[in-house]
C-alpha positions in Angstrom: 3.9 -41.7 -30.3 7.0 -40.7 -28.5 9.5 -38.1 -29.8 13.2 -38.1 -29.2 13.0 -34.3 -29.0 10.6 -31.8 -27.7 8.3 -30.4 -30.5 8.5 -26.7 -31.2 6.0 -24.5 -29.6 3.7 -22.7 -31.9 4.3 -19.0 -32.4 2.2 -16.8 -30.1 1.9 -13.0 -30.4 2.2 -12.7 -26.6 4.7 -15.1 -25.2 3.9 -16.2 -21.6 6.4 -14.9 -19.0 7.0 -16.3 -15.6 7.6 -13.2 -13.5 6.5 -9.6 -13.4 8.6 -6.8 -14.7 11.0 -4.9 -12.4 8.8 -1.8 -12.4 6.0 -3.8 -10.8 8.4 -5.5 -8.4 9.6 -2.1 -7.1 6.0 -0.9 -6.5 5.0 -4.2 -4.9 8.0 -4.1 -2.6 7.1 -0.6 -1.4 3.5 -1.9 -0.9 4.9 -4.7 1.3 7.1 -2.3 3.2 4.1 0.1 3.8 1.9 -2.8 5.0 4.5 -4.2 7.3 5.2 -0.7 8.8 1.4 -0.2 9.3 1.1 -3.6 11.0 4.1 -2.7 13.2 2.5 0.6 14.2 -0.8 -1.1 15.0 1.1 -3.6 17.2 2.9 -0.8 19.0 -0.3 1.0 19.6 -1.9 -2.2 20.9 0.9 -2.6 23.3 0.7 1.0 24.5 -3.0 0.8 24.9 -2.8 -2.5 26.9 -0.3 -0.9 29.2 -1.9 2.6 29.5 -5.6 1.9 29.5 -5.7 0.2 32.9 -3.8 3.1 34.4 -6.4 5.5 33.0 -9.1 3.6 34.9 -7.4 4.4 38.2 -6.5 8.0 37.5 -9.3 9.5 35.5 -12.8 10.2 36.7 -15.8 12.1 35.6 -18.3 11.7 32.8 -17.0 13.8 29.9 -16.0 12.2 26.7 -12.3 12.7 27.2 -12.2 11.5 30.7 -14.1 8.2 30.3 -11.5 5.5 30.0 -13.8 3.0 28.3 -14.5 5.5 25.5 -10.8 6.2 25.0 -10.1 2.4 25.0 -12.8 1.8 22.3 -11.5 4.6 20.2 -7.9 3.4 20.6 -8.8 -0.1 19.6 -10.8 1.2 16.6 -7.7 3.0 15.4 -5.5 0.0 16.0 -7.9 -2.3 14.0 -8.1 0.2 11.2 -4.3 0.5 11.0 -3.9 -3.3 11.0 -6.6 -3.7 8.3 -4.9 -1.0 6.1 -1.6 -2.8 6.5 -3.1 -6.1 5.4 -4.8 -4.5 2.5 -1.5 -2.9 1.4 0.2 -6.3 1.5 -2.6 -8.0 -0.4 -2.6 -5.3 -3.1 1.2 -5.7 -3.5 0.8 -9.4 -4.0 -2.1 -9.0 -6.5 0.0 -6.5 -8.4 2.9 -9.0 -8.8 0.4 -11.6 -10.0 -0.7 -9.2 -12.8 -4.1 -8.0 -11.7 -4.9 -5.0 -13.9 -7.6 -3.6 -11.5 -4.9 -3.3 -8.8 -2.6 -1.5 -11.2 -5.4 1.0 -12.1 -6.4 1.4 -8.4 -2.8 2.1 -7.3 -2.3 4.5 -10.2 -5.4 6.4 -9.1 -4.4 6.5 -5.4 -0.9 7.6 -6.2 -2.2 10.2 -8.6 -4.4 11.6 -5.8 -1.4 11.6 -3.6 0.5 13.6 -6.1 -2.4 16.1 -6.4 -2.5 16.3 -2.6 1.2 17.1 -2.4 0.9 19.8 -5.0 -2.1 21.3 -3.3 -0.2 21.3 0.0 2.8 23.0 -1.6 1.0 25.5 -3.7 -2.1 26.5 -1.7 -0.9 26.0 1.8 2.6 27.2 1.2 4.5 24.2 2.5 8.3 24.3 2.1 9.7 23.4 -1.3 11.7 20.4 0.0 8.6 19.0 1.9 6.5 19.4 -1.2 9.1 17.7 -3.4 9.4 14.7 -1.0 5.6 14.3 -0.8 5.3 14.2 -4.6 8.4 12.3 -5.6 7.5 8.7 -4.6 3.9 8.7 -5.7 4.9 10.3 -9.0 7.6 7.6 -9.5 5.0 4.9 -8.7 2.5 6.3 -11.3 5.3 6.3 -13.9 6.4 2.7 -12.9 2.8 1.4 -13.0 2.3 2.8 -16.5 5.3 1.5 -18.2 4.8 -0.7 -21.3 6.1 -3.7 -19.5 3.7 -3.2 -16.5 0.7 -2.7 -18.8 1.6 -5.8 -20.8 2.1 -7.9 -17.7 -1.2 -6.9 -16.2 -3.2 -7.4 -19.4 -1.6 -10.3 -21.2 1.0 -11.7 -18.8 3.7 -10.5 -21.2 6.2 -7.7 -21.4 
């Protein structure tokens, strides 16, 4: 049977939304930025290692850990691979957060909470300058707040806000 009009949708306690709330978009954008910067740093390190490592072979000699070029090259490429992997993980977490995965919201809340605690520890126990402590705590604290808004929790649990 065909209708000349679209039938009314049944009332639903949690209407389905099509996009994440702005609070999650802000956190996801910073995740993307961090991931891209980490991938860029890994690429720059790879370029530097490719240019510098052959020169080490010619100049350095001996058998200690710091003078063996092959050990330095392996360590350098391990750092490069780790930085690239962390960048990719940050990008994937940002995307999963926008898609509404609650486990990512909880994980990022925990990691940012640890970052806040580390900044407070650095400022209070180690006597870091006030401005440095404030800067190291401001963004993670903002992200914890944004990840725990009503809209963010609703989006990650029920795809509503």
